[in-house]
C-alpha positions in Angstrom: -4.6 2.5 6.3 -7.3 0.7 4.5 -9.5 -2.0 6.2 -10.0 -5.4 4.7 -13.6 -6.3 3.7 -14.1 -8.4 6.8 -13.0 -5.6 9.1 -15.2 -3.1 7.2 -18.1 -5.4 7.8 -17.2 -5.8 11.4 -17.0 -2.0 11.9 -20.6 -1.8 10.5 -21.7 -4.5 13.0 -20.0 -2.4 15.7 -21.8 0.7 14.6 -18.7 2.9 14.3 -16.8 4.3 11.3 -13.1 4.6 12.2 -11.1 7.7 11.2 -8.0 6.0 12.4 -8.3 2.6 11.0 -5.0 1.5 12.5 -6.6 1.5 15.9 -9.2 -1.2 14.9 -6.5 -3.3 13.3 -4.4 -3.1 16.5 -7.5 -4.0 18.6 -8.1 -7.2 16.8 -4.4 -8.3 16.8 -3.6 -10.9 19.4 -0.2 -11.0 21.0 0.5 -14.2 19.1 0.7 -12.0 16.0 2.7 -9.1 17.3 6.0 -8.2 15.8 8.4 -5.2 15.8 6.3 -3.5 13.2 2.9 -4.7 14.4 1.3 -3.8 17.8 -0.9 -6.2 19.6 -4.1 -5.3 21.6 -2.8 -5.7 25.2 -2.4 -2.0 25.9 -5.9 -1.2 24.3 -7.4 -3.9 26.4 -6.0 -2.2 29.6 -7.6 1.1 28.6 -10.9 -0.4 27.3 -11.5 -2.1 30.6 -11.5 1.2 32.4 -13.7 2.9 29.8 -16.2 0.0 30.1 -16.2 0.3 33.9 -16.9 4.0 33.9 -19.8 3.6 31.4 -21.3 0.7 33.2 -21.1 2.5 36.6 -22.8 5.6 35.2 -25.5 3.4 33.5 -26.3 1.4 36.7 -26.7 4.6 38.7 -29.0 6.1 36.2 -31.0 2.9 35.8 -31.7 2.5 39.6 -31.3 5.8 41.5 -32.4 4.1 44.8 -29.9 1.2 44.6 -27.3 0.9 47.4 -23.6 0.4 46.8 -24.1 -3.2 48.0 -26.7 -3.8 45.3 -24.8 -1.9 42.6 -21.4 -3.7 43.0 -22.5 -7.2 42.1 -24.5 -5.9 39.1 -21.5 -3.9 38.0 -19.2 -7.0 38.3 -21.7 -9.0 36.2 -21.7 -6.5 33.4 -17.9 -6.0 33.1 -16.5 -9.4 33.8 -14.8 -11.3 31.0 -17.8 -13.6 30.4 -20.1 -10.6 29.6 -17.4 -9.0 27.3 -17.0 -12.4 25.5 -20.8 -12.7 25.0 -21.0 -9.3 23.5 -18.0 -10.2 21.3 -19.8 -13.3 20.0 -22.9 -11.2 19.4 -21.0 -9.0 17.0 -18.8 -11.9 15.6 -15.6 -10.4 16.8 -13.9 -13.8 16.8 -14.2 -14.0 13.0 -11.8 -11.0 12.5 -9.2 -11.6 15.1 -5.7 -11.7 13.9 -4.1 -14.8 15.5 -0.8 -16.7 15.3 -0.9 -20.1 13.9 -0.7 -22.0 17.1 -3.4 -19.9 18.8 -5.7 -20.3 15.7 -5.2 -24.1 15.7 -6.0 -24.2 19.5 -9.4 -22.7 18.9 -8.4 -19.1 19.8 -11.4 -17.6 18.0 -13.8 -19.3 20.5 -11.8 -18.8 23.7 -13.7 -16.8 26.3 -10.7 -14.9 27.8 -9.3 -14.0 24.3 -12.7 -12.7 23.1 -13.3 -10.8 26.3 -9.8 -9.1 26.0 -10.4 -8.2 22.4 -13.8 -6.7 23.2 -12.1 -4.4 25.7 -9.5 -3.5 23.1 -12.2 -2.6 20.6 -13.8 -0.3 23.2 -10.5 1.5 23.6 -10.0 1.8 19.9 -13.4 3.5 19.5 -12.6 5.8 22.6 -9.2 6.9 21.1 -10.7 7.3 17.6 -13.7 9.4 18.5 -13.7 10.2 22.2 -15.7 9.1 25.3 -19.2 9.9 24.1 -18.7 7.7 21.0 -17.4 4.9 23.1 -20.2 5.4 25.6 -22.9 5.3 22.9 -21.5 2.1 21.4 -21.2 0.3 24.8 -24.7 1.3 25.8 -26.0 0.0 22.5 -24.2 -3.3 22.8 -24.9 -3.8 26.5 -28.5 -2.3 26.4 -30.4 -5.5 27.1 -28.0 -6.6 29.8 -28.1 -3.4 31.9 -31.9 -3.7 32.3 -31.9 -7.4 32.9 -29.1 -7.7 35.4 -30.5 -9.4 38.5 -30.8 -7.8 41.9 -28.4 -10.4 43.1 -25.9 -10.7 40.3 -23.2 -12.4 42.3 -21.5 -15.2 40.4 -22.3 -18.7 41.7 -18.9 -19.3 43.3 -19.3 -16.1 45.4 -22.9 -17.0 46.3 -21.8 -20.5 47.4 -18.9 -19.2 49.4 -21.2 -16.7 51.2 -23.8 -19.5 51.9 -21.0 -21.6 53.5 -19.6 -18.7 55.5 -23.0 -17.8 56.8 -23.2 -21.3 58.3 -19.7 -21.3 59.8 -18.2 -23.5 57.1 -14.8 -23.1 55.4 -15.0 -22.0 51.7 -15.9 -24.7 49.1 -13.1 -26.5 47.3 -12.8 -27.0 43.6 -11.1 -30.0 42.1 -10.5 -31.0 38.5 -11.8 -34.6 38.2 -11.5 -35.1 34.4 -10.4 -33.6 31.2 -11.5 -34.7 27.7 -11.7 -33.6 24.1 -9.0 -32.4 21.7 -6.4 -29.8 22.7 -8.1 -27.1 20.7 -11.4 -27.7 22.3 -10.9 -29.3 25.8 -13.7 -30.1 28.2 -13.0 -29.8 31.9 -15.0 -31.5 34.7 -14.8 -29.8 38.1 -16.2 -30.9 41.4 -17.3 -28.3 43.9 -17.4 -29.6 47.5 -18.4 -28.2 50.8 -16.8 -29.2 54.2 -20.0 -31.2 55.1 -19.4 -33.5 52.1 -22.0 -32.1 49.7 -20.7 -32.2 46.2 -21.7 -31.5 42.6 -19.8 -31.8 39.3 -20.0 -29.9 36.1 -18.3 -30.0 32.7 -17.5 -27.0 30.5 -15.1 -25.7 27.9 -13.0 -23.8 30.5 -12.1 -24.4 34.1 -13.8 -21.2 35.2 -17.0 -22.1 33.5 -17.0 -25.6 34.9 -16.3 -24.2 38.4 -19.2 -21.7 38.1 -21.5 -24.4 36.9 -20.5 -26.8 39.6 -21.0 -24.1 42.2 -24.4 -23.2 40.8 -25.5 -26.9 40.9 -24.2 -27.3 44.5 -25.9 -24.1 45.7 -29.2 -25.2 44.2 -28.9 -28.5 45.9 -28.1 -27.3 49.4 -30.7 -24.5 49.2 -33.3 -27.1 48.1 -32.4 -29.3 51.1 -32.7 -26.4 53.5 -36.1 -25.6 52.1 -37.2 -29.1 52.6 -36.0 -29.3 56.2 -38.9 -28.7 58.6 -38.3 -26.0 61.2 -37.5 -27.1 64.7 
């Protein structure tokens, strides 16, 4: 099966020449384009998630032989979560070659974080099935190289960090409330308020509810930590 010119260019950006080109076509086919004669990328996504996880686990162990499990786990989560996969997908312009149904395309599917993250995992699986684990591993390490070395000691996402901050002080977990939504259907903007039981609250706006929740949690955590730092010891 021959690749279109845009998929050939994408494979070059990916750094892998496919022997079984049908695998790449399947990896970039969203469920909105599936049909009895055309497979979508959901099964590949399932496999790619596991391949990525194994490669990242190995890489983190090699990068820091002295790190404890408690230190490695949040770093691992930061590297394999959908946001990281979507960032890599944007880096190699995966969105440009996705095969989407009309409604998904009109709703801004090429820019959606979850969709990009899923497709990136599917592409990883396609390389794995096409050329084996070492080929997939080499590609992943090349695309994630800067992230592995830069991942922070404390790579917890802001929502987790805020929840742990609250629990350490005997508080119930923070609550997240959607306070506004704006923009067109294909590019909505969500405003989310994060609030602690003591009344402290911050809002943030982003293109997805998850991003807005994370940003609101980040802002609230920064605020309460700054207040604690200013409070003189008794």
